[in-house]
C-alpha positions as CSV (number, residue, x, y, z in Angstrom):
1,M,-4.7,-37.5,-14.3
2,K,-6.4,-35.5,-17.1
3,L,-7.8,-32.1,-16.3
4,N,-9.1,-29.2,-18.4
5,G,-7.4,-25.8,-18.3
6,S,-10.0,-24.3,-15.9
7,Q,-9.4,-27.3,-13.6
8,I,-5.8,-26.8,-13.9
9,V,-6.2,-23.0,-12.8
10,L,-8.0,-23.9,-9.7
11,E,-5.6,-26.9,-8.6
12,V,-2.5,-24.8,-9.3
13,L,-4.3,-22.1,-6.8
14,K,-4.8,-25.0,-4.5
15,E,-1.2,-25.9,-4.4
16,Q,-0.2,-22.2,-3.8
17,G,-2.3,-21.9,-0.7
18,V,-5.0,-19.5,-2.3
19,D,-8.1,-19.3,-0.3
20,T,-9.5,-16.1,-1.7
21,V,-10.0,-14.6,-5.2
22,F,-11.4,-11.3,-6.3
23,G,-13.0,-11.1,-9.4
24,Y,-15.7,-10.5,-12.2
25,P,-17.2,-13.0,-14.7
26,G,-17.4,-12.6,-18.5
27,G,-17.5,-14.6,-21.9
28,T,-14.1,-15.7,-22.1
29,I,-13.3,-16.6,-18.5
30,L,-16.7,-18.4,-17.9
31,N,-15.0,-21.8,-18.1
32,I,-13.0,-21.2,-15.0
33,F,-16.2,-19.6,-13.3
34,D,-18.1,-22.5,-14.0
35,E,-15.2,-24.9,-12.4
36,L,-15.3,-22.4,-9.5
37,Y,-18.9,-23.1,-8.9
38,K,-18.1,-26.9,-8.8
39,Y,-15.3,-26.4,-6.5
40,G,-17.8,-25.2,-3.7
41,D,-16.1,-23.7,-0.6
42,T,-12.7,-24.5,-1.8
43,F,-12.4,-20.8,-2.6
44,K,-13.8,-17.9,-1.4
45,H,-14.7,-15.6,-4.6
46,I,-15.8,-12.2,-3.7
47,L,-17.6,-10.7,-6.5
48,T,-16.7,-7.0,-7.0
49,A,-18.8,-4.2,-8.7
50,H,-16.0,-3.6,-11.1
51,E,-12.7,-5.2,-12.0
52,Q,-10.5,-2.3,-10.7
53,G,-12.2,-2.9,-7.5
54,A,-11.3,-6.7,-7.7
55,S,-7.5,-5.7,-8.4
56,H,-7.5,-3.2,-5.5
57,A,-8.9,-6.0,-3.2
58,A,-6.5,-8.4,-4.2
59,D,-3.8,-5.6,-3.3
60,G,-5.3,-5.0,0.0
61,Y,-5.6,-8.7,0.7
62,A,-1.8,-9.2,0.0
63,R,-0.6,-6.3,2.0
64,A,-2.7,-7.2,5.0
65,T,-2.0,-10.8,5.1
66,G,1.7,-10.9,3.5
67,K,0.2,-13.4,1.0
68,T,0.0,-13.2,-2.6
69,G,-3.4,-11.4,-3.7
70,V,-5.2,-13.1,-6.8
71,C,-8.1,-11.5,-9.0
72,F,-9.8,-12.9,-12.0
73,A,-10.9,-10.9,-15.2
74,T,-12.6,-11.4,-18.5
75,S,-11.1,-10.2,-21.8
76,G,-11.3,-6.8,-23.3
77,P,-12.4,-3.9,-20.9
78,G,-12.4,-6.7,-17.9
79,S,-8.9,-7.1,-18.5
80,T,-8.0,-3.4,-19.1
81,N,-10.0,-2.4,-16.1
82,L,-7.4,-4.2,-13.8
83,V,-4.5,-2.2,-15.1
84,T,-4.7,0.6,-12.5
85,G,-4.8,-1.9,-9.9
86,I,-1.9,-3.9,-11.2
87,A,0.0,-0.6,-11.5
88,T,-0.6,0.4,-7.9
89,A,0.6,-3.0,-6.8
90,F,3.7,-2.8,-9.0
91,M,4.6,0.7,-7.6
92,D,4.3,-0.7,-4.1
93,S,6.0,-4.0,-4.7
94,V,2.9,-5.8,-3.7
95,P,2.6,-9.8,-4.6
96,L,-0.2,-10.3,-7.0
97,V,-1.2,-12.5,-9.6
98,A,-3.9,-11.5,-12.2
99,V,-5.5,-14.3,-14.1
100,T,-7.2,-13.1,-17.3
101,C,-8.8,-14.9,-20.3
102,N,-8.7,-13.9,-24.0
103,V,-10.4,-14.9,-26.8
104,A,-10.0,-18.2,-28.5
105,T,-6.6,-18.9,-30.1
106,S,-8.1,-19.0,-33.6
107,L,-9.7,-15.5,-32.7
108,I,-6.4,-13.8,-31.8
109,G,-5.0,-11.1,-34.1
110,R,-8.2,-10.6,-36.0
111,D,-9.6,-7.7,-33.8
112,S,-12.4,-9.9,-32.2
113,F,-14.9,-9.1,-29.9
114,Q,-13.3,-8.0,-26.6
115,E,-9.9,-9.0,-28.0
116,I,-7.0,-7.0,-26.2
117,D,-3.4,-7.6,-25.9
118,I,-3.2,-7.4,-22.1
119,K,0.1,-8.8,-22.0
120,G,1.4,-6.0,-24.1
121,I,-0.5,-3.3,-22.1
122,T,0.8,-4.8,-18.6
123,M,4.4,-5.4,-19.6
124,P,5.8,-2.1,-18.1
125,I,3.6,-2.5,-14.9
126,T,4.5,-6.2,-13.9
127,K,7.3,-8.2,-12.9
128,H,6.5,-10.7,-15.8
129,N,3.4,-12.0,-17.5
130,F,2.5,-14.9,-19.6
131,F,0.1,-15.6,-22.6
132,V,-1.0,-19.2,-22.6
133,E,-2.1,-20.9,-25.9
134,D,-1.2,-24.4,-25.0
135,V,-2.8,-26.1,-22.1
136,T,0.3,-28.3,-21.7
137,E,1.9,-25.1,-20.5
138,L,-0.6,-23.7,-18.2
139,A,0.5,-25.2,-15.1
140,D,4.0,-24.2,-15.1
141,A,3.1,-20.7,-16.2
142,L,0.7,-20.2,-13.1
143,R,3.5,-21.7,-10.8
144,K,6.1,-19.4,-12.2
145,A,3.8,-16.7,-11.7
146,F,3.6,-17.0,-8.2
147,K,7.2,-17.7,-7.6
148,I,8.1,-14.5,-9.4
149,A,5.5,-12.5,-7.6
150,E,7.0,-13.7,-4.1
151,S,10.7,-13.6,-5.0
152,G,13.1,-10.8,-4.2
153,R,11.2,-7.4,-4.7
154,K,7.8,-8.6,-4.7
155,G,5.5,-7.6,-7.3
156,P,2.4,-8.5,-9.7
157,V,2.4,-10.9,-12.5
158,L,-0.2,-11.6,-15.2
159,V,-1.3,-14.7,-16.7
160,D,-3.4,-14.3,-19.7
161,I,-5.2,-17.7,-21.1
162,C,-7.0,-18.1,-24.4
163,K,-10.5,-19.2,-23.7
164,D,-10.0,-22.5,-25.7
165,V,-7.2,-23.4,-23.5
166,T,-9.4,-23.2,-20.4
167,A,-11.5,-26.1,-22.0
168,A,-8.7,-28.3,-23.4
169,E,-7.6,-31.3,-21.6
170,C,-3.9,-32.7,-20.8
171,E,-2.4,-34.6,-18.2
172,Y,-1.8,-33.0,-14.8
173,T,0.6,-33.6,-12.2
174,P,0.2,-32.2,-8.8
175,C,3.5,-30.1,-7.4
176,E,4.5,-28.7,-4.2
177,K,4.5,-25.1,-3.9
178,Q,7.9,-23.7,-4.9
179,E,9.3,-21.4,-2.5
180,P,10.5,-18.1,-3.6
181,A,14.1,-17.7,-5.0
182,E,16.7,-17.5,-2.3
183,V,18.2,-13.8,-2.1
184,V,22.1,-13.9,-1.7
185,L,23.4,-12.4,1.4
186,P,26.0,-9.5,1.1
187,K,29.7,-10.3,1.2
188,K,31.4,-10.6,4.6
189,S,33.6,-7.7,3.6
190,C,30.6,-5.4,2.8
191,L,29.2,-6.3,6.1
192,D,32.4,-5.6,7.8
193,R,32.4,-2.1,6.2
194,A,29.1,-1.4,7.4
195,V,29.8,-2.5,10.9
196,E,32.8,-0.2,11.1
197,L,30.7,2.7,9.9
198,L,28.0,1.9,12.6
199,S,30.6,1.6,15.5
200,N,32.1,5.3,14.7
201,C,28.7,7.1,14.0
202,K,27.9,10.0,16.3
203,K,24.4,10.8,14.8
204,P,22.9,7.8,13.4
205,L,19.4,7.9,11.9
206,I,17.4,5.0,10.6
207,Y,15.2,5.6,7.7
208,V,12.5,2.9,7.1
209,G,10.5,2.3,4.1
210,G,8.2,0.0,2.7
211,G,10.5,-2.6,2.1
212,A,11.0,-3.3,5.6
213,I,7.2,-4.1,6.2
214,S,7.4,-6.4,3.0
215,S,10.5,-8.3,4.5
216,N,8.4,-9.2,7.5
217,I,11.3,-7.7,9.6
218,G,9.2,-7.4,12.8
219,E,10.9,-7.0,16.2
220,K,14.3,-7.2,14.5
221,L,14.3,-3.7,13.5
222,I,13.4,-2.7,17.1
223,T,16.3,-4.6,18.4
224,F,18.6,-3.2,16.0
225,A,17.8,0.4,16.7
226,E,17.8,-0.1,20.7
227,K,21.4,-1.6,20.3
228,L,22.7,1.1,18.0
229,D,20.7,3.6,19.9
230,A,19.6,5.4,16.7
231,P,16.4,7.4,16.2
232,V,13.9,6.1,13.5
233,V,12.1,8.0,10.8
234,S,9.6,6.4,8.5
235,S,8.3,7.0,4.9
236,L,4.7,6.8,4.4
237,M,5.0,3.4,3.0
238,G,7.3,2.3,6.3
239,L,4.7,3.5,8.7
240,G,4.1,0.7,11.3
241,A,7.4,-1.0,10.7
242,F,8.7,0.6,13.9
243,P,6.1,1.2,16.8
244,N,4.8,4.7,17.2
245,G,5.1,5.6,20.7
246,H,8.7,3.9,21.2
247,E,11.4,6.3,22.5
248,L,13.5,6.0,19.2
249,H,10.6,6.8,17.2
250,V,10.8,10.4,15.7
251,G,8.2,9.6,12.9
252,L,7.0,10.7,9.4
253,I,9.6,12.2,7.2
254,G,9.4,13.7,3.7
255,M,7.0,16.5,2.2
256,H,4.6,16.2,4.9
257,G,6.7,14.7,7.6
258,R,7.6,16.0,10.9
259,F,10.0,19.1,11.3
260,E,12.2,17.1,13.6
261,A,12.3,14.1,11.3
262,N,13.7,16.1,8.2
263,R,15.8,18.0,10.5
264,A,17.4,14.8,11.7
265,A,18.1,13.7,8.2
266,F,19.6,17.0,7.6
267,K,22.0,17.0,10.6
268,C,22.9,13.2,10.9
269,D,26.2,11.8,10.1
270,V,25.2,8.1,9.1
271,L,21.8,7.5,7.4
272,I,20.8,3.7,7.6
273,T,18.2,3.2,5.0
274,C,16.1,0.1,4.9
275,G,13.9,-0.6,2.1
276,A,13.4,2.8,0.9
277,R,13.8,4.3,-2.5
278,F,14.3,8.0,-1.6
279,S,11.5,9.2,-3.7
280,D,10.9,12.8,-4.5
281,R,8.6,12.9,-1.7
282,V,11.2,12.3,0.8
283,A,14.3,13.7,-1.1
284,G,12.9,16.6,-2.8
285,N,16.3,18.3,-3.3
286,R,18.6,15.5,-3.6
287,K,21.8,17.6,-3.0
288,K,20.4,18.8,0.3
289,F,18.8,15.4,1.4
290,A,21.3,14.1,4.0
291,P,24.2,16.1,3.0
292,N,26.4,15.7,6.0
293,A,25.9,11.9,6.3
294,E,27.5,8.7,4.9
295,I,24.7,6.5,3.6
296,L,24.2,2.9,4.2
297,H,21.5,1.6,1.7
298,I,20.1,-2.0,2.7
299,D,17.6,-3.1,0.1
300,I,16.6,-6.4,-1.7
301,D,16.6,-4.7,-5.2
302,P,19.9,-3.5,-6.7
303,A,18.0,-1.2,-9.1
304,E,17.5,1.1,-6.2
305,M,21.0,1.4,-5.1
306,D,22.3,4.6,-6.3
307,K,19.2,5.6,-8.3
308,N,18.0,8.6,-6.5
309,I,20.8,9.1,-3.9
310,V,24.3,7.9,-4.2
311,S,25.1,5.7,-1.2
312,N,28.3,5.1,0.3
313,Y,27.8,1.8,1.3
314,H,25.4,-0.9,-0.1
315,L,23.9,-4.0,1.5
316,R,21.8,-6.0,-0.9
317,G,19.7,-8.9,0.2
318,N,16.7,-9.5,2.6
319,I,16.4,-6.7,5.2
320,A,15.0,-9.3,7.6
321,E,18.4,-11.3,7.3
322,I,20.7,-8.5,7.3
323,I,19.6,-6.3,10.0
324,P,20.1,-9.2,12.8
325,M,23.6,-9.6,11.2
326,L,24.6,-6.0,12.0
327,T,22.8,-6.1,15.5
328,E,25.0,-9.0,16.5
329,A,28.3,-7.6,15.3
330,I,27.9,-4.0,16.8
331,E,28.5,-3.0,20.3
332,Q,25.6,-1.3,22.5
333,G,25.5,2.5,21.4
334,D,24.7,5.6,23.4
335,H,23.6,8.6,21.5
336,S,21.9,10.4,24.2
337,D,23.2,13.9,23.0
338,W,21.9,13.3,19.7
339,K,18.5,12.0,20.7
340,K,18.3,15.1,23.1
341,E,19.2,17.5,20.0
342,I,16.3,15.9,18.1
343,T,13.7,16.2,20.9
344,E,14.8,20.0,21.1
345,W,13.5,20.2,17.5
346,K,10.2,18.7,18.2
347,H,7.2,20.2,16.4
348,P,3.9,18.5,17.1
349,F,1.4,18.4,14.3
350,V,-1.6,20.5,15.1
351,Q,-4.6,20.9,12.7
352,N,-5.8,24.3,12.8
353,Q,-9.5,24.6,13.8
354,I,-11.6,26.5,11.0
355,G,-14.9,27.8,12.0
356,D,-17.5,25.2,13.0
357,F,-16.0,22.4,10.6
358,V,-15.0,19.1,11.9
359,N,-11.4,19.2,12.5
360,P,-9.7,16.1,10.9
361,Q,-7.2,15.6,13.4
362,K,-9.7,15.0,16.1
363,V,-11.4,12.4,13.6
364,I,-8.3,10.5,13.1
365,E,-7.5,10.6,16.7
366,A,-10.8,9.3,17.7
367,A,-10.4,6.3,15.2
368,D,-7.3,5.6,16.9
369,K,-8.6,5.9,20.3
370,Y,-11.5,3.3,19.7
371,T,-9.5,0.6,17.4
372,N,-7.2,-2.0,18.6
373,D,-3.3,-1.7,17.9
374,D,-3.7,-4.3,15.1
375,A,-6.6,-2.6,13.4
376,I,-6.0,-2.0,9.6
377,V,-6.4,1.5,8.4
378,V,-6.9,1.9,4.7
379,T,-6.8,5.5,3.0
380,D,-7.5,6.6,-0.3
381,V,-5.2,9.6,-1.7
382,G,-5.4,13.0,-0.9
383,Q,-5.2,15.1,2.1
384,H,-6.8,12.8,4.4
385,Q,-4.1,10.2,3.6
386,L,-1.4,12.6,4.9
387,W,-3.4,13.5,8.0
388,T,-3.8,9.9,8.6
389,A,-0.1,9.5,8.6
390,Q,0.3,12.4,10.7
391,F,-2.3,11.4,13.4
392,Y,-2.9,7.9,13.6
393,K,-0.3,6.2,15.6
394,F,0.5,2.9,13.9
395,K,2.3,0.4,16.1
396,Q,2.4,-2.7,14.0
397,P,3.4,-3.5,10.4
398,R,0.7,-4.0,7.6
399,T,-1.6,-1.8,9.6
400,L,-1.4,1.2,7.0
401,L,-2.7,0.3,3.6
402,T,-2.2,3.0,1.1
403,S,-1.3,3.7,-2.5
404,G,2.2,5.5,-2.1
405,G,4.1,5.1,-5.4
406,L,1.2,5.7,-7.9
407,G,-1.1,7.7,-5.7
408,T,-4.4,6.0,-6.9
409,M,-7.5,7.8,-5.9
410,G,-10.1,5.2,-5.7
411,Y,-7.9,2.8,-4.0
412,S,-9.4,2.6,-0.7
413,M,-12.9,0.8,-1.2
414,G,-11.3,-2.2,-2.9
415,A,-8.3,-2.5,-0.7
416,A,-10.4,-2.5,2.4
417,I,-12.6,-5.1,1.1
418,G,-9.5,-7.2,0.8
419,A,-7.9,-6.4,4.0
420,S,-11.1,-7.3,6.0
421,V,-11.9,-10.6,4.1
422,G,-8.2,-11.6,4.4
423,T,-7.5,-10.8,8.1
424,G,-10.9,-10.6,9.8
425,K,-9.5,-7.6,11.8
426,Q,-11.0,-4.3,12.6
427,V,-10.8,-2.0,9.3
428,V,-11.4,1.7,9.1
429,M,-11.2,3.5,5.7
430,F,-10.3,7.3,5.3
431,A,-11.2,8.7,1.9
432,G,-11.9,12.2,0.5
433,D,-15.2,13.0,-1.2
434,G,-13.1,13.1,-4.6
435,G,-11.7,9.6,-4.4
436,F,-14.7,8.0,-2.8
437,H,-16.9,9.0,-5.8
438,M,-14.6,7.2,-8.1
439,N,-15.3,3.7,-6.8
440,L,-18.4,4.3,-4.5
441,T,-20.1,1.3,-6.5
442,E,-18.0,-1.1,-4.1
443,L,-20.6,-0.2,-1.4
444,A,-22.5,-3.0,-3.1
445,T,-19.8,-5.4,-2.5
446,M,-19.3,-4.2,1.3
447,R,-23.1,-4.9,2.0
448,S,-23.3,-8.0,-0.1
449,Y,-20.6,-9.9,1.9
450,N,-21.2,-7.7,4.9
451,V,-17.6,-6.5,5.1
452,P,-17.4,-4.6,8.5
453,V,-15.5,-1.6,7.3
454,V,-15.9,1.8,8.9
455,M,-15.8,4.3,6.1
456,V,-14.9,7.8,7.1
457,I,-15.3,10.4,4.3
458,M,-13.5,13.6,4.8
459,N,-15.8,15.6,2.8
460,N,-14.7,19.1,2.2
461,T,-16.7,19.3,-1.3
462,V,-13.5,20.0,-3.2
463,L,-10.5,18.1,-4.5
464,G,-8.6,19.1,-1.4
465,M,-5.2,18.3,-2.2
466,V,-4.9,19.6,-5.8
467,R,-6.8,22.8,-4.5
468,Q,-4.0,23.3,-1.8
469,W,-1.4,23.2,-4.6
470,Q,-3.6,25.7,-6.6
471,K,-3.6,28.0,-3.4
472,I,0.0,27.8,-2.7
473,F,1.7,27.6,-6.3
474,Y,-1.0,28.7,-8.7
475,G,-2.2,32.2,-7.1
476,K,-5.5,30.6,-5.7
477,R,-6.6,29.9,-9.3
478,Y,-8.9,26.9,-8.4
479,A,-9.4,25.4,-12.0
480,D,-11.9,22.6,-11.6
481,T,-11.3,21.6,-8.0
482,D,-14.7,22.8,-6.7
483,P,-16.8,20.5,-8.5
484,H,-20.2,21.8,-6.7
485,R,-21.4,18.1,-6.2
486,Q,-24.4,17.8,-4.1
487,T,-23.9,14.2,-3.0
488,D,-25.6,13.1,0.1
489,F,-23.3,10.2,1.0
490,V,-25.7,9.1,4.0
491,K,-28.4,8.5,1.7
492,V,-25.8,6.8,-0.9
493,A,-25.0,4.3,1.8
494,E,-28.7,3.9,3.0
495,A,-29.4,3.1,-0.8
496,F,-26.9,0.2,-0.6
497,G,-28.5,-1.0,2.7
498,I,-25.7,0.4,4.7
499,K,-25.9,2.5,7.8
500,G,-24.9,6.1,7.4
501,F,-23.8,9.0,9.8
502,R,-23.1,12.5,9.4
503,I,-20.8,14.5,11.7
504,D,-21.2,18.2,11.5
505,K,-19.5,19.3,14.7
506,N,-16.3,18.1,16.7
507,D,-18.5,17.0,19.9
508,Q,-20.2,14.4,17.8
509,I,-17.0,12.8,16.7
510,D,-16.4,10.4,19.7
511,E,-20.0,8.9,20.1
512,V,-20.4,8.4,16.2
513,M,-17.1,6.9,15.9
514,K,-17.3,4.6,18.7
515,T,-20.9,3.4,17.6
516,A,-19.8,2.9,14.1
517,I,-16.7,0.6,15.3
518,E,-18.9,-1.2,17.7
519,L,-21.8,-2.1,15.1
520,N,-19.3,-4.6,13.3
521,E,-20.9,-4.2,10.0
522,P,-20.2,-1.7,7.0
523,V,-20.7,1.9,8.2
524,L,-20.2,5.1,6.3
525,I,-19.4,8.3,8.3
526,D,-19.6,11.7,6.2
527,C,-17.4,14.1,8.1
528,R,-18.0,17.9,7.1
529,I,-14.5,19.4,7.1
530,S,-13.6,22.8,5.5
531,P,-12.2,23.2,2.2
532,D,-9.6,25.4,3.5
533,S,-7.9,22.7,5.8
534,N,-4.6,22.1,4.6
535,V,-2.0,19.5,5.1
536,L,0.9,21.2,7.0
537,P,4.0,21.2,7.2
538,M,4.9,20.8,3.6
539,I,8.1,21.0,1.7
540,P,7.5,22.2,-1.6
541,P,8.3,20.1,-4.5
542,G,12.2,20.0,-5.1
543,G,12.6,21.6,-1.9
544,A,14.7,20.8,1.4
545,S,14.0,20.7,5.1
546,E,14.9,24.6,5.4
547,D,12.1,25.3,2.9
548,I,9.3,23.8,4.9
549,I,6.0,25.5,5.1
550,E,4.3,25.4,8.4
551,E,1.6,28.2,8.3
552,M,-0.7,29.4,5.5
């Protein structure tokens, strides 16, 4: 059958099982939006306030559902506004397909109105990208985009389509959705060596990263840890892969992680790393990170092997397939003495109370108290992000959405929308006042679609994390981290048609949080916290566990 390019785009999306698209219309993509209108309820299109919001929403949708997120944008600034969201997805290995439209083929290379080489711009931050000048190549390009995004280490792919291609016609043949490319399993000899290592260890430690979540490993990781009898630590991106509250759960490792988690990494004799990249936020001083351990690195991406930390053993492949193989091959372990040793190092997280200000720990613990175990928590980037990691008890995968690799302020609003639309679950969002200012226009989207997100602003009136670094490392020279803004967030929320609450004292927290969650509609809570509240403990950049700062 003959279809035009715009119809082909939507038919391929149907093939791929896409039900939701986030985007913003404009001149070059109008043909696609016109067909989208004609397709009626086939797709849910969420019109965001800004294209960056659309890319973050597609990202949040993908992280929360495990499916590929999709966003649309027009040429020029529409396309470039996606860049930060694409880079965020790239750094955190999130499957995303961005469909952009460029000027007509006859106008390419002429500095035409809103012409931009988005393919060239996004080449370093995508797994692959396509520039489509021929309608006969369009369907295959889109199908390949989804397959690439979902294969191996997942990530974003961009398809840029010339406007005249969206109107041109060609024969279209429907196809079944292509499955992601199979990942080759490790050789038996490599597995045997790993089993021997695990069978002889005395102080094993499992280190879990975001790759464990994207692999959909589920309870297989719990079964493995229990059989090996090995404690488990998590990077920021790995939180939720192993349930908080399990007897083997030690907690967050890294710059703002638990003392006992970092100490365990220093003292262990075998470190089993599952889908983690040993980033500088975990292995600051590489020479002193797990110096006594033989390291077994399990990852789907061979590029991560020996990139930051040299490993003794490598198992490349899907973690969800490799871990059960190891579980079956090893004998039941007993490392009671090692677990007892770690317990003796335990330092609970405690956020100091400062004056009459609201304590951020109490706010986050209240959110944990009044939400379900499968509720999704979305954070922006800053102090609140780390407080959330420290104080919220994540028990399931895909329940923490945050920008780990790129550290994108302004991420939370779009991601929260995507997570809520994609899952229908409870969504609580934490943001600082600085990051919230960046994309607060998405309040319009929240209200327009009645997206029931509870937005909690940790409002210290400063750029808290940067200011904390200035306090520690720059002699308290607070250069441009006290913006003297007078924004009344409650009034801002009300201006968008959203209920707003303010928490000025700790004794207001429970009532407001419970009410906000029960309303089941978009709600904003402005929490007035101290500008001197810090995220502790903290290992300085390039430091090791012995350099940890626990008081300031």
